[in-house]
N, C-alpha and C positions, 0 to 999 in steps of 0.2 A: 504494500500500500504506500503510495507516494504522499508526501506532505503537500498541503495546498499552498503554503507560503514559502516553500523551499527555494524558489528562484527569485524571490523578492529581496530587494536591497533593504538595508536598515532604514534609509530615508523613506522608502515607500511603505514599509511597515509602520513607521511613525505617522505618516500621512493617513494611512488607513485607520489607525487607532484614533487619531484626532477626528476624522470624519465620522466614524462610528459613534464616538462620544457626542459629537455635535448633533447627529441624527437622533440621539436619544434625549436631547434637551427639549423640554416643553416650550421654552422661549423660541427655539428654532422652529419647532413644529407649528407653533401658533402664528409666527410672523414671516415665515419664509416665502409664502406665496405673495403676500402683500409687498415684501421687499423686492421680489422678482418682478412684479408688475411695475413698481416704481423705477427699477433699473431699466426695464423695457422702454419706459417713457423718456427717461433721461439719457441713457446711453445708446438706445436702439436695440433691436432684436438681435442683429448679427453679433455685436460686441458682447451683449449679455450671454447669449448662447455660447460664444467662444470662451468666455470666462468660466461658465458653468462646466463646459466640457473639459477644460484644462485644469480645473480644480477638483471637483467631486465627481463629475460625470465619468471620468476615466476609470474610476473605481467600480462603478456599478454597471457600466456598459462596455462593450468591446470596442466601440468606435462608431464612426458614421458610415462605414462602407463594408461591403461583403469581404473585401480583402483583409481588413483588420480583424474581422471575425474568424476567417480561416487561419490567419497568423496566430490568434489566441488559442484556437482549437489545437493547433500543432504544438 
C-alpha cells in the first residue's frame, strides 16, 4: 500500500495543512462566498479564479485540463 502524501514536499504538506484548517473554520465557511463575490466585482472573474486556482484550488482539483488530470493519475 502506497502512502498518499509520499511524493509531496514539506512546503506542500504545510500548505495542505493550512488549507484544511482554514476549511474547517466557521468564519471561512460563513464568509467565503461573500468575499469571493466581492473579489469578482473588484478584481474581475479571471484574476479571482486565477488566485483561487493557484492557492487552494490546486489542492482539491487536478487542474483545468484533461492533460493535468492524466498527469495526476500517472
